[in-house]
gemmi code that builds the backbone of each chain (N, CA, C; Angstrom):
import gemmi

chains = {
    "A": [
        ("MET", (10.564, -21.131, 18.012), (10.097, -19.574, 17.332), (8.895, -20.007, 16.357)),
        ("ALA", (7.959, -19.172, 16.819), (6.853, -19.101, 15.709), (7.456, -18.329, 14.228)),
        ("SER", (6.485, -19.047, 12.974), (7.266, -18.525, 12.092), (6.572, -16.829, 12.134)),
        ("PHE", (7.025, -16.339, 10.907), (6.462, -15.373, 10.486), (4.640, -15.144, 10.404)),
        ("GLU", (4.623, -15.887, 9.579), (3.141, -16.082, 9.062), (2.455, -16.535, 10.292)),
        ("THR", (2.386, -17.230, 11.522), (2.119, -17.349, 12.447), (2.183, -15.835, 13.417)),
        ("VAL", (3.093, -15.530, 13.775), (2.816, -14.109, 14.274), (2.113, -13.276, 13.923)),
        ("ALA", (2.152, -13.183, 12.727), (1.214, -12.503, 12.028), (-0.435, -12.208, 12.122)),
        ("LYS", (-0.307, -13.546, 11.557), (-2.132, -13.995, 11.753), (-2.138, -13.631, 13.274)),
        ("GLN", (-1.689, -13.898, 14.299), (-2.348, -13.967, 16.155), (-2.259, -12.634, 16.243)),
        ("PHE", (-1.579, -12.119, 15.739), (-0.963, -10.589, 15.695), (-2.388, -10.026, 15.298)),
        ("VAL", (-2.371, -10.250, 14.563), (-4.005, -9.339, 13.338), (-5.098, -9.759, 13.718)),
        ("ASP", (-5.371, -11.349, 14.236), (-6.799, -11.738, 14.922), (-6.137, -10.895, 16.329)),
        ("PHE", (-5.318, -11.103, 17.481), (-5.732, -10.130, 18.500), (-6.065, -8.724, 18.402)),
        ("TYR", (-5.471, -7.738, 17.049), (-5.332, -6.581, 17.072), (-7.309, -6.402, 16.863)),
        ("TYR", (-7.870, -7.432, 15.735), (-8.749, -6.392, 15.524), (-10.158, -7.161, 16.547)),
        ("THR", (-9.544, -7.996, 17.031), (-10.306, -8.400, 18.765), (-10.625, -7.617, 19.487)),
        ("THR", (-9.106, -7.134, 20.259), (-9.452, -6.314, 21.057), (-9.737, -4.653, 20.882)),
        ("PHE", (-9.762, -4.449, 19.207), (-10.039, -3.325, 18.876), (-11.774, -3.242, 18.936)),
        ("ASP", (-12.041, -4.173, 18.851), (-13.756, -4.523, 18.374), (-14.448, -4.296, 19.734)),
        ("THR", (-13.267, -5.066, 21.281), (-14.171, -5.263, 22.259), (-13.503, -4.198, 23.177)),
        ("ASP", (-12.448, -3.374, 23.238), (-11.860, -2.801, 24.114), (-10.693, -2.422, 23.883)),
        ("ARG", (-10.927, -0.875, 22.937), (-10.012, 0.025, 21.879), (-9.271, -0.125, 22.988)),
        ("LYS", (-9.150, 0.727, 24.069), (-8.085, 1.008, 24.968), (-6.883, 0.034, 25.553)),
        ("GLN", (-7.197, -1.061, 25.137), (-6.180, -2.100, 25.311), (-4.881, -2.283, 24.131)),
        ("LEU", (-5.028, -1.599, 23.215), (-4.446, -1.796, 21.972), (-3.167, -0.893, 22.564)),
        ("ALA", (-3.358, -0.139, 23.682), (-2.282, 0.937, 23.816), (-0.626, 0.028, 24.253)),
        ("ALA", (-1.421, -1.059, 24.326), (0.146, -2.016, 24.846), (0.586, -2.952, 23.726)),
        ("LEU", (0.101, -2.383, 22.166), (0.826, -3.383, 21.549), (1.704, -1.670, 20.277)),
        ("TYR", (1.630, -1.284, 20.725), (2.429, 0.082, 20.237), (3.582, 0.528, 21.760)),
        ("ARG", (4.387, 1.432, 21.324), (5.941, 2.207, 22.067), (5.872, 3.903, 21.529)),
        ("ASP", (6.444, 3.780, 22.558), (6.736, 5.324, 22.590), (7.131, 5.980, 20.899)),
        ("ASN", (8.121, 5.092, 20.306), (8.284, 5.269, 18.588), (7.295, 4.764, 17.496)),
        ("SER", (6.354, 4.281, 17.919), (5.483, 3.973, 17.157), (4.523, 4.929, 16.238)),
        ("MET", (4.563, 4.690, 15.135), (3.601, 5.624, 14.060), (2.186, 5.126, 14.033)),
        ("LEU", (1.054, 5.993, 13.729), (-0.405, 5.728, 13.202), (-0.244, 6.510, 11.969)),
        ("THR", (-0.976, 6.358, 10.836), (-1.351, 7.068, 9.966), (-2.666, 6.520, 9.504)),
        ("PHE", (-3.797, 7.195, 9.818), (-5.327, 6.926, 9.945), (-6.057, 7.638, 9.331)),
        ("GLU", (-6.678, 7.260, 7.790), (-7.378, 8.422, 7.343), (-6.501, 9.616, 7.080)),
        ("SER", (-5.738, 9.813, 6.785), (-4.057, 10.941, 6.426), (-3.720, 11.294, 7.665)),
        ("GLY", (-4.552, 10.888, 8.625), (-3.976, 11.935, 9.719), (-2.785, 11.378, 10.457)),
        ("GLN", (-2.040, 11.828, 11.463), (-0.940, 10.896, 11.709), (-0.784, 11.599, 13.221)),
        ("GLN", (-0.059, 9.994, 13.877), (-0.249, 10.094, 15.153), (1.363, 9.026, 15.443)),
        ("LEU", (2.157, 10.165, 16.335), (3.283, 9.927, 17.046), (3.323, 9.052, 18.830)),
        ("GLY", (3.720, 7.488, 18.673), (3.620, 7.024, 20.122), (2.590, 6.375, 20.593)),
        ("ALA", (2.637, 5.492, 21.759), (1.278, 4.991, 22.069), (0.355, 5.680, 22.812)),
        ("THR", (0.995, 6.543, 23.004), (-0.004, 7.431, 24.217), (-1.197, 8.299, 22.800)),
        ("ASN", (-0.720, 9.080, 21.819), (-1.358, 9.621, 20.893), (-2.332, 8.870, 20.217)),
        ("ILE", (-1.650, 7.679, 19.823), (-1.900, 6.593, 19.246), (-3.949, 5.957, 19.700)),
        ("THR", (-3.555, 5.836, 20.934), (-4.422, 5.133, 21.706), (-5.664, 6.136, 21.669)),
        ("GLU", (-5.253, 7.631, 22.294), (-6.157, 8.781, 22.193), (-6.891, 8.632, 20.930)),
        ("LYS", (-5.907, 8.720, 19.907), (-6.638, 8.813, 18.350), (-7.675, 7.693, 18.405)),
        ("LEU", (-7.755, 6.238, 18.496), (-8.327, 5.355, 18.635), (-9.271, 5.329, 19.032)),
        ("LEU", (-8.955, 5.683, 20.533), (-10.536, 5.855, 21.349), (-11.248, 6.895, 20.962)),
        ("SER", (-10.994, 7.911, 20.424), (-12.095, 9.178, 19.606), (-12.831, 9.386, 18.533)),
        ("LEU", (-12.193, 7.997, 17.881), (-13.129, 7.586, 16.605), (-14.631, 7.765, 16.851)),
        ("PRO", (-15.249, 8.206, 15.977), (-16.642, 8.194, 16.428), (-17.553, 7.513, 16.258)),
        ("PHE", (-17.660, 6.094, 16.564), (-18.446, 5.111, 16.788), (-18.834, 4.694, 18.076)),
        ("GLN", (-20.182, 3.830, 18.299), (-19.687, 2.790, 19.783), (-19.699, 1.247, 19.653)),
        ("LYS", (-19.646, 0.830, 18.000), (-19.726, -0.220, 17.974), (-18.819, -0.385, 17.009)),
        ("VAL", (-17.891, -1.453, 16.367), (-17.511, -1.448, 15.296), (-17.029, -3.122, 15.119)),
        ("ALA", (-17.226, -3.686, 14.099), (-16.607, -4.792, 13.874), (-15.679, -4.928, 12.953)),
        ("HIS", (-14.371, -6.082, 12.838), (-13.444, -5.630, 11.453), (-13.886, -7.655, 10.991)),
        ("LYS", (-13.832, -7.547, 10.284), (-13.672, -9.075, 9.244), (-12.366, -9.063, 8.360)),
        ("ILE", (-11.125, -9.492, 8.808), (-10.602, -9.688, 7.891), (-10.977, -10.436, 6.910)),
        ("GLU", (-10.797, -10.057, 5.358), (-10.667, -10.954, 3.977), (-9.444, -11.706, 3.613)),
        ("MET", (-7.959, -10.520, 3.690), (-6.881, -10.966, 3.136), (-6.044, -10.565, 3.916)),
        ("LEU", (-4.933, -11.846, 4.539), (-3.644, -11.309, 4.966), (-2.263, -11.962, 4.588)),
        ("ASP", (-1.395, -11.296, 4.570), (-0.416, -11.397, 3.697), (0.722, -10.883, 4.522)),
        ("ALA", (1.854, -12.040, 4.237), (3.026, -11.341, 5.732), (4.571, -11.640, 5.056)),
        ("GLN", (5.439, -11.114, 5.713), (6.524, -10.962, 5.175), (7.635, -10.697, 5.559)),
        ("PRO", (8.534, -11.291, 6.144), (9.580, -11.036, 7.013), (10.879, -9.870, 6.610)),
        ("THR", (10.828, -9.163, 6.769), (12.053, -8.039, 6.911), (13.421, -8.389, 7.210)),
        ("ALA", (14.167, -7.205, 7.099), (15.895, -7.913, 6.729), (16.304, -8.333, 8.390)),
        ("THR", (15.749, -7.242, 9.383), (15.756, -6.792, 10.549), (14.881, -7.193, 11.733)),
        ("GLY", (14.522, -8.817, 11.342), (13.435, -9.359, 12.102), (12.574, -9.159, 12.197)),
        ("GLY", (11.708, -8.197, 11.474), (10.132, -7.372, 11.446), (9.344, -8.172, 10.635)),
        ("ILE", (8.032, -7.759, 10.544), (7.362, -8.436, 10.320), (6.406, -7.252, 9.203)),
        ("MET", (6.415, -7.644, 7.975), (5.434, -6.250, 7.264), (4.149, -7.153, 7.045)),
        ("ILE", (3.032, -6.485, 7.082), (1.183, -7.339, 7.405), (0.508, -5.987, 6.393)),
        ("LEU", (0.509, -7.169, 5.106), (-1.053, -6.429, 4.914), (-2.479, -6.352, 5.005)),
        ("VAL", (-3.553, -5.932, 5.309), (-4.623, -6.984, 5.596), (-5.427, -6.090, 4.598)),
        ("ILE", (-6.268, -6.602, 4.176), (-7.912, -6.500, 3.614), (-9.241, -6.550, 4.483)),
        ("GLY", (-9.778, -5.705, 4.422), (-10.873, -6.067, 5.369), (-12.372, -5.571, 4.997)),
        ("LYS", (-13.031, -5.735, 5.453), (-14.311, -4.940, 5.990), (-14.726, -4.660, 7.137)),
        ("LEU", (-15.452, -3.739, 7.395), (-15.909, -3.305, 8.482), (-17.470, -2.928, 8.702)),
        ("LEU", (-18.095, -2.848, 10.080), (-19.276, -2.357, 9.986), (-19.175, -1.259, 11.624)),
        ("VAL", (-19.948, 0.161, 11.197), (-19.533, 0.403, 12.453), (-21.168, 1.096, 12.916)),
        ("ASP", (-21.326, 0.930, 14.389), (-22.825, 0.758, 14.999), (-23.630, 0.381, 14.132)),
        ("GLU", (-24.727, 0.980, 13.551), (-25.703, 0.505, 13.356), (-25.864, -0.100, 11.248)),
        ("GLU", (-24.866, 0.619, 11.036), (-24.845, -0.038, 9.561), (-24.486, -0.912, 8.892)),
        ("GLN", (-25.441, -1.343, 8.065), (-25.693, -2.500, 7.603), (-24.794, -2.786, 6.539)),
        ("GLN", (-24.077, -1.900, 5.884), (-23.333, -1.830, 4.435), (-21.640, -1.732, 4.992)),
        ("PRO", (-21.002, -2.740, 4.689), (-20.294, -2.727, 5.390), (-18.880, -2.048, 4.463)),
        ("LEU", (-17.774, -1.540, 5.260), (-16.973, -0.404, 4.356), (-15.353, -1.751, 4.372)),
        ("SER", (-14.927, -1.173, 2.991), (-13.992, -2.083, 3.078), (-12.719, -1.124, 3.416)),
        ("TYR", (-11.381, -1.837, 3.632), (-10.591, -1.199, 4.098), (-9.153, -1.982, 3.827)),
        ("SER", (-7.928, -1.215, 4.024), (-6.650, -1.457, 3.946), (-5.949, -1.403, 5.057)),
        ("GLN", (-5.126, -2.111, 5.657), (-3.876, -1.758, 6.617), (-2.892, -2.129, 6.539)),
        ("ALA", (-2.144, -1.570, 6.715), (-0.655, -2.439, 6.797), (0.033, -2.300, 8.051)),
        ("PHE", (0.545, -2.966, 8.651), (1.613, -2.753, 9.728), (2.567, -3.219, 9.380)),
        ("HIS", (3.257, -2.756, 10.293), (4.996, -3.171, 10.424), (5.558, -3.489, 11.549)),
        ("LEU", (5.594, -4.428, 12.262), (6.014, -5.251, 13.498), (7.434, -5.455, 13.859)),
        ("THR", (7.948, -4.881, 14.818), (9.332, -4.629, 15.151), (9.219, -5.373, 16.302)),
        ("GLN", (10.526, -6.189, 16.798), (10.767, -6.660, 17.941), (11.611, -6.210, 19.021)),
        ("ASP", (11.440, -5.910, 20.122), (11.687, -4.709, 21.227), (12.802, -6.245, 21.820)),
        ("SER", (13.696, -5.273, 22.950), (15.284, -5.879, 23.321), (14.616, -7.237, 23.661)),
        ("ASN", (13.817, -7.548, 24.332), (13.198, -8.874, 25.142), (12.535, -9.650, 24.106)),
        ("GLY", (12.441, -9.324, 22.585), (12.099, -9.974, 22.008), (11.090, -9.879, 21.311)),
        ("GLN", (10.052, -8.842, 22.120), (8.448, -9.099, 21.674), (8.435, -7.999, 21.107)),
        ("TYR", (7.202, -8.546, 19.846), (7.021, -7.753, 18.789), (5.923, -6.110, 18.928)),
        ("PHE", (6.053, -5.815, 18.492), (5.302, -4.372, 18.658), (4.931, -3.691, 17.513)),
        ("VAL", (4.165, -2.560, 17.506), (3.722, -2.102, 16.149), (5.019, -0.832, 16.077)),
        ("TYR", (5.473, -1.228, 15.065), (6.644, 0.006, 14.883), (5.584, 0.917, 13.499)),
        ("ASN", (5.267, 0.864, 12.107), (4.904, 1.240, 12.072), (2.658, 1.321, 11.253)),
        ("ASP", (1.731, 1.897, 11.368), (0.837, 1.618, 10.976), (-0.003, 2.374, 10.292)),
        ("ILE", (-0.538, 2.438, 8.619), (-0.998, 2.760, 8.338), (-2.659, 2.204, 7.316)),
        ("PHE", (-3.815, 3.009, 8.184), (-5.032, 2.557, 7.737), (-5.755, 4.107, 6.794)),
        ("ARG", (-6.059, 3.064, 5.653), (-7.135, 3.344, 4.984), (-8.229, 2.728, 4.229)),
        ("LEU", (-9.590, 3.201, 4.382), (-10.475, 2.906, 3.852), (-10.558, 3.464, 2.495)),
        ("VAL", (-11.081, 1.830, 1.781), (-11.342, 1.894, 0.121), (-12.623, 2.043, -0.763)),
        ("TYR", (-12.385, 2.701, -1.328), (-13.933, 2.976, -2.079), (-14.198, 2.610, -3.351)),
        ("GLY", (-15.012, 1.730, -4.068), (-15.038, 0.738, -5.126), (-15.349, 1.541, -6.603)),
    ],
    "B": [
        ("MET", (19.154, 15.808, 1.691), (18.274, 14.098, 1.440), (16.984, 14.203, 1.150)),
        ("ALA", (16.673, 14.048, 0.696), (15.379, 13.615, 0.430), (14.201, 13.405, 1.805)),
        ("SER", (13.247, 13.841, 1.818), (12.629, 13.849, 3.004), (11.683, 12.112, 2.209)),
        ("PHE", (11.260, 11.472, 3.399), (10.872, 10.092, 3.283), (9.466, 10.225, 2.383)),
        ("GLU", (8.794, 11.435, 2.280), (7.521, 11.423, 1.689), (8.208, 11.760, 0.550)),
        ("THR", (9.118, 12.528, 0.278), (9.468, 12.492, -1.196), (9.497, 11.542, -2.038)),
        ("VAL", (10.596, 11.057, -1.296), (11.281, 9.613, -1.961), (10.038, 8.866, -2.000)),
        ("ALA", (9.325, 8.454, -1.132), (7.906, 7.354, -0.997), (7.446, 7.808, -2.465)),
        ("LYS", (6.854, 9.017, -2.674), (5.874, 9.846, -4.086), (6.775, 9.662, -5.230)),
        ("GLN", (7.743, 10.115, -5.079), (8.987, 9.689, -6.511), (9.330, 7.865, -6.587)),
        ("PHE", (9.115, 7.190, -5.721), (9.365, 6.089, -6.245), (7.901, 5.537, -6.795)),
        ("VAL", (6.774, 5.604, -6.412), (5.669, 4.909, -6.291), (5.571, 5.625, -7.866)),
        ("ASP", (5.677, 7.004, -8.042), (5.105, 7.573, -9.628), (6.169, 6.645, -10.462)),
        ("PHE", (7.317, 6.753, -10.562), (8.274, 5.747, -11.306), (7.994, 4.253, -11.501)),
        ("TYR", (7.515, 3.841, -10.405), (7.197, 2.465, -10.119), (5.856, 2.060, -10.980)),
        ("TYR", (5.061, 2.831, -10.797), (3.908, 2.620, -11.806), (3.991, 3.278, -13.495)),
        ("THR", (4.714, 3.945, -13.683), (4.863, 4.139, -14.974), (5.872, 3.351, -15.621)),
        ("THR", (6.649, 2.580, -14.871), (7.265, 2.071, -15.651), (6.489, 0.636, -16.104)),
        ("PHE", (5.663, 0.203, -14.777), (4.845, -1.114, -14.970), (4.354, -0.683, -16.218)),
        ("ASP", (3.480, 0.639, -16.177), (2.988, 0.668, -17.017), (3.344, 0.903, -18.673)),
        ("THR", (4.223, 1.429, -18.664), (5.395, 1.204, -19.780), (5.948, 0.275, -20.665)),
        ("ASP", (7.108, -0.530, -19.280), (7.778, -1.440, -19.728), (8.708, -2.345, -18.872)),
        ("ARG", (7.480, -2.982, -18.156), (7.281, -3.813, -17.351), (8.979, -4.492, -16.806)),
        ("LYS", (9.547, -4.770, -17.611), (10.966, -5.506, -17.068), (11.846, -4.850, -16.879)),
        ("GLN", (11.096, -3.532, -16.909), (12.617, -2.224, -16.396), (11.941, -2.258, -15.171)),
        ("LEU", (11.093, -3.040, -14.430), (11.293, -2.884, -13.006), (12.316, -3.742, -11.915)),
        ("ALA", (12.855, -4.571, -13.252), (13.934, -5.893, -12.031), (14.772, -4.750, -11.460)),
        ("ALA", (15.057, -3.084, -11.930), (16.133, -2.046, -11.512), (15.920, -1.944, -9.816)),
        ("LEU", (14.760, -2.210, -9.607), (13.877, -1.894, -8.391), (14.331, -2.649, -6.983)),
        ("TYR", (14.308, -4.015, -7.337), (14.722, -5.154, -6.482), (15.814, -5.699, -6.542)),
        ("ARG", (16.503, -6.500, -5.005), (17.642, -7.376, -5.230), (17.280, -8.684, -4.972)),
        ("ASP", (18.149, -9.883, -4.778), (18.261, -10.361, -4.500), (17.251, -11.246, -3.230)),
        ("ASN", (17.462, -10.295, -2.856), (16.487, -11.085, -1.373), (15.421, -10.405, -1.242)),
        ("SER", (14.557, -9.447, -2.203), (13.781, -9.347, -2.082), (12.545, -9.734, -2.308)),
        ("MET", (11.627, -9.325, -1.872), (10.132, -10.223, -1.887), (8.760, -9.869, -2.397)),
        ("LEU", (8.139, -10.449, -3.276), (6.982, -10.387, -3.710), (5.625, -11.271, -3.374)),
        ("THR", (4.576, -10.487, -2.728), (4.071, -11.073, -2.841), (2.558, -11.008, -3.416)),
        ("PHE", (1.883, -11.403, -4.430), (1.125, -10.818, -5.461), (0.048, -11.644, -5.672)),
        ("GLU", (-1.370, -11.184, -5.165), (-2.424, -11.897, -5.310), (-2.022, -13.742, -4.415)),
        ("SER", (-1.811, -13.632, -3.331), (-1.241, -14.533, -2.610), (0.045, -15.384, -3.189)),
        ("GLY", (0.449, -15.438, -4.432), (1.986, -16.103, -4.911), (3.005, -15.549, -4.970)),
        ("GLN", (3.796, -16.133, -3.848), (5.057, -16.050, -2.842), (6.169, -15.841, -4.106)),
        ("GLN", (7.038, -14.387, -4.357), (8.521, -14.488, -5.340), (9.395, -14.053, -4.408)),
        ("LEU", (10.673, -14.879, -4.785), (12.261, -14.248, -3.884), (12.834, -14.021, -4.932)),
        ("GLY", (13.507, -12.241, -4.955), (14.757, -12.321, -5.737), (14.296, -10.883, -7.137)),
        ("ALA", (14.881, -10.416, -7.704), (14.631, -9.377, -8.561), (14.502, -10.577, -9.939)),
        ("THR", (14.957, -11.730, -9.995), (14.542, -12.231, -11.275), (13.215, -13.133, -11.282)),
        ("ASN", (12.672, -13.516, -10.008), (11.842, -14.674, -10.282), (10.290, -12.809, -10.096)),
        ("ILE", (10.451, -11.900, -9.553), (9.914, -11.110, -9.345), (9.515, -10.533, -10.664)),
        ("THR", (10.419, -10.185, -11.395), (10.807, -9.736, -13.222), (9.872, -10.859, -13.617)),
        ("GLU", (10.049, -12.184, -13.607), (9.571, -12.530, -14.996), (7.933, -13.323, -13.980)),
        ("LYS", (7.498, -13.194, -12.649), (6.108, -12.822, -12.384), (5.290, -11.466, -13.016)),
        ("LEU", (5.910, -10.678, -13.315), (5.236, -9.673, -13.483), (4.947, -9.365, -14.840)),
        ("LEU", (6.140, -10.093, -15.541), (6.060, -10.138, -17.189), (5.043, -11.101, -17.446)),
        ("SER", (5.040, -12.076, -16.615), (4.032, -12.950, -16.883), (2.591, -12.797, -16.856)),
        ("LEU", (2.077, -11.576, -16.206), (0.886, -11.169, -15.840), (-0.182, -11.309, -17.125)),
        ("PRO", (-1.071, -12.131, -17.153), (-2.168, -12.001, -18.365), (-2.695, -11.129, -19.420)),
        ("PHE", (-2.013, -9.410, -19.422), (-2.799, -8.761, -19.736), (-1.774, -7.739, -20.792)),
        ("GLN", (-2.096, -7.140, -21.937), (-1.430, -6.640, -22.302), (-0.784, -4.792, -22.269)),
        ("LYS", (-2.075, -4.525, -21.659), (-2.219, -3.115, -21.514), (-2.482, -2.801, -20.248)),
        ("VAL", (-1.977, -2.285, -19.421), (-2.125, -1.866, -18.123), (-1.923, -0.495, -17.548)),
        ("ALA", (-2.787, 0.364, -16.448), (-3.009, 1.626, -16.662), (-3.041, 1.688, -15.030)),
        ("HIS", (-2.303, 2.189, -13.765), (-2.207, 2.382, -12.390), (-2.382, 3.972, -12.654)),
        ("LYS", (-3.810, 3.703, -11.434), (-4.248, 5.480, -11.143), (-3.719, 5.266, -9.378)),
        ("ILE", (-3.066, 6.405, -9.061), (-2.931, 6.202, -7.322), (-3.754, 6.910, -6.705)),
        ("GLU", (-4.627, 6.420, -5.735), (-5.851, 7.521, -5.447), (-5.230, 7.924, -3.776)),
        ("MET", (-4.358, 6.986, -3.257), (-4.091, 7.466, -1.634), (-2.661, 6.995, -1.456)),
        ("LEU", (-1.686, 7.665, -0.905), (-0.371, 7.216, -0.478), (0.260, 7.574, 0.439)),
        ("ASP", (0.165, 6.629, 1.733), (0.549, 7.092, 2.840), (2.082, 6.654, 2.900)),
        ("ALA", (2.995, 7.023, 3.632), (3.929, 6.600, 3.786), (5.136, 6.669, 5.622)),
        ("GLN", (5.864, 6.309, 6.074), (6.192, 6.238, 7.471), (7.763, 5.893, 6.908)),
        ("PRO", (8.212, 6.699, 7.920), (10.156, 6.225, 8.328), (10.214, 4.676, 9.235)),
        ("THR", (10.793, 3.837, 8.530), (11.089, 2.959, 9.539), (11.968, 2.971, 10.734)),
        ("ALA", (12.576, 1.807, 11.851), (13.610, 2.445, 12.625), (15.090, 2.041, 12.004)),
        ("THR", (14.969, 1.633, 10.898), (16.551, 1.365, 10.121), (16.446, 2.305, 8.786)),
        ("GLY", (16.136, 3.069, 8.908), (16.746, 4.061, 7.258), (15.550, 3.496, 6.637)),
        ("GLY", (14.914, 2.810, 6.166), (13.640, 2.240, 5.318), (12.167, 3.089, 4.947)),
        ("ILE", (11.335, 2.778, 4.429), (10.345, 3.550, 4.078), (9.172, 2.814, 4.110)),
        ("MET", (8.249, 2.469, 4.830), (6.773, 1.771, 4.560), (5.989, 3.087, 4.001)),
        ("ILE", (5.081, 2.102, 2.943), (4.256, 2.487, 1.764), (3.077, 2.009, 1.693)),
        ("LEU", (2.129, 2.405, 1.604), (0.635, 2.098, 1.631), (0.206, 3.083, 0.542)),
        ("VAL", (-0.525, 2.023, -0.841), (-0.873, 2.860, -1.871), (-2.124, 2.129, -2.085)),
        ("ILE", (-3.261, 2.910, -2.530), (-4.546, 2.671, -2.592), (-4.712, 3.188, -3.945)),
        ("GLY", (-5.317, 1.997, -5.115), (-4.943, 2.764, -6.187), (-6.268, 2.035, -7.127)),
        ("LYS", (-6.869, 2.443, -8.233), (-7.625, 1.500, -9.250), (-6.455, 1.271, -10.610)),
        ("LEU", (-7.014, -0.037, -10.967), (-6.359, -0.063, -12.491), (-7.379, -0.759, -13.191)),
        ("LEU", (-6.701, -0.304, -14.802), (-7.262, -0.534, -15.767), (-6.759, -1.599, -16.648)),
        ("VAL", (-7.290, -3.058, -16.829), (-6.122, -3.597, -17.965), (-7.377, -3.872, -19.412)),
        ("ASP", (-6.206, -3.877, -20.225), (-6.757, -4.269, -21.610), (-7.811, -3.425, -21.622)),
        ("GLU", (-8.797, -3.838, -22.710), (-9.729, -3.163, -23.149), (-11.189, -3.049, -22.116)),
        ("GLU", (-11.086, -3.261, -20.406), (-11.857, -3.345, -19.572), (-11.890, -1.849, -19.282)),
        ("GLN", (-13.308, -1.730, -19.264), (-14.019, -0.006, -18.582), (-14.177, 0.347, -17.406)),
        ("GLN", (-13.752, -1.195, -16.790), (-14.577, -1.253, -15.369), (-13.112, -0.891, -14.794)),
        ("PRO", (-12.281, 0.508, -14.024), (-11.736, -0.172, -12.882), (-11.817, -1.216, -11.848)),
        ("LEU", (-10.286, -1.649, -11.077), (-10.085, -2.625, -10.346), (-9.558, -1.992, -9.393)),
        ("SER", (-10.376, -2.349, -8.126), (-9.093, -1.167, -6.514), (-8.410, -2.389, -6.273)),
        ("TYR", (-7.009, -1.894, -5.989), (-6.295, -2.359, -5.447), (-5.665, -2.206, -3.724)),
        ("SER", (-4.751, -2.336, -3.360), (-3.512, -2.183, -2.339), (-2.307, -2.648, -2.299)),
        ("GLN", (-1.612, -1.597, -2.539), (0.053, -2.228, -2.375), (0.801, -1.637, -1.477)),
        ("ALA", (1.067, -2.658, -0.745), (1.868, -2.091, 0.191), (4.048, -2.108, -0.055)),
        ("PHE", (4.596, -1.260, 0.115), (5.877, -1.013, -0.172), (6.528, -1.071, 1.175)),
        ("HIS", (8.225, -2.067, 1.033), (8.719, -1.673, 2.122), (10.362, -1.391, 1.239)),
        ("LEU", (10.484, -0.130, 1.283), (11.892, 0.510, 0.605), (12.852, 0.654, 1.535)),
        ("THR", (14.094, -0.159, 1.398), (15.208, 0.046, 2.672), (16.598, 0.240, 1.184)),
        ("GLN", (17.528, 0.959, 1.927), (18.521, 1.229, 1.613), (19.616, 0.168, 1.063)),
        ("ASP", (20.600, 0.221, 0.057), (21.604, -0.721, -0.181), (22.864, 0.007, 0.333)),
        ("SER", (24.136, -0.650, 0.558), (25.281, 0.009, 0.870), (25.736, 1.475, 0.644)),
        ("ASN", (25.334, 1.429, -0.679), (25.188, 2.776, -1.530), (24.481, 4.045, -0.946)),
        ("GLY", (23.442, 3.559, -0.262), (22.167, 4.690, -0.293), (21.466, 4.854, -0.915)),
        ("GLN", (21.334, 3.874, -1.945), (19.929, 3.517, -3.198), (18.799, 3.167, -2.610)),
        ("TYR", (18.024, 3.312, -2.587), (16.739, 2.836, -1.832), (16.003, 1.430, -3.264)),
        ("PHE", (15.874, 0.664, -2.166), (15.401, -0.780, -3.426), (13.609, -1.176, -2.522)),
        ("VAL", (13.278, -1.993, -3.486), (12.408, -2.644, -2.879), (12.906, -3.764, -1.760)),
        ("TYR", (12.594, -4.149, -0.695), (12.680, -5.109, 0.045), (11.298, -6.203, -0.131)),
        ("ASN", (10.138, -5.191, 0.425), (8.488, -5.871, 0.415), (7.745, -5.657, -0.617)),
        ("ASP", (6.843, -5.846, -0.693), (5.914, -5.661, -1.999), (4.972, -6.843, -1.861)),
        ("ILE", (3.876, -6.053, -1.374), (3.009, -7.475, -1.141), (1.032, -6.507, -2.260)),
        ("PHE", (1.065, -6.963, -2.907), (-0.087, -6.568, -3.949), (-1.477, -7.506, -3.742)),
        ("ARG", (-2.306, -6.957, -3.682), (-3.693, -7.018, -3.448), (-5.026, -6.607, -4.307)),
        ("LEU", (-5.427, -6.990, -5.264), (-7.213, -6.952, -5.399), (-7.771, -6.348, -4.045)),
        ("VAL", (-8.875, -5.115, -4.315), (-9.837, -5.484, -3.170), (-11.165, -4.872, -4.010)),
        ("TYR", (-11.973, -6.158, -3.564), (-13.591, -6.280, -4.254), (-14.445, -5.853, -2.832)),
        ("GLY", (-15.246, -5.013, -3.535), (-16.215, -3.939, -2.990), (-17.139, -4.754, -1.722)),
    ],
}
model = gemmi.Model(1)
for chain_id, residues in chains.items():
    chain = gemmi.Chain(chain_id)
    for i, (resn, *xyz) in enumerate(residues, 1):
        res = gemmi.Residue()
        res.name, res.seqid = resn, gemmi.SeqId(i, " ")
        for name, pos in zip(("N", "CA", "C"), xyz):
            atom = gemmi.Atom()
            atom.name, atom.element = name, gemmi.Element(name[0])
            atom.pos, atom.b_iso = gemmi.Position(*pos), 0.0
            res.add_atom(atom)
        chain.add_residue(res)
    model.add_chain(chain)
structure = gemmi.Structure()
structure.add_model(model)
structure.setup_entities()
């Protein structure tokens, strides 16, 4: 079984690659009880979360991970904190952001995002 | 019973007030299985975590919370993401930071910090 660090790294790489190329595919990473807090707006469930992510007002986006830390939780989950930068559309100035994920396993042992909190960080 | 938002707010206020006035009292918020990742260094257990926090090379520190988001977890815990600024010693220029906490309840229903990840954010 892969270590929690390996799962965290693979998950985050996959998450941002998917976000930057075909956002609607992110739906597969959430379930009906997943939660997203995105810049204070709150969404419950894969459908609402995907709708929110698809509604974000940019055409192009590129995430760059700067720091990724992960810890196992008591119940077989993984908590992840990402610090990164993102570029939207034709902007030249990257924005700093922080995103916390809590991955848990479903009954098949498949990881999904239970908690997801995203915030831009202003210097 | 207090809502998860109330618990999160009270916890974070208490945590930073204690950090800024008497760091060694933070030991009470951790248990033997608690984890801290502080700027990539990893500590396990209240004793090691407190030792690490006490060893930080500044005399004075002041945290200012800028954003605080919280979500409940599936097992009665709370995931918290804080974005803030901190001033150390005589520095005039605050540093941005991001800190993710995962609070869980012990057998008496008392919340403690199970996961704690801290990172400075460079603009």
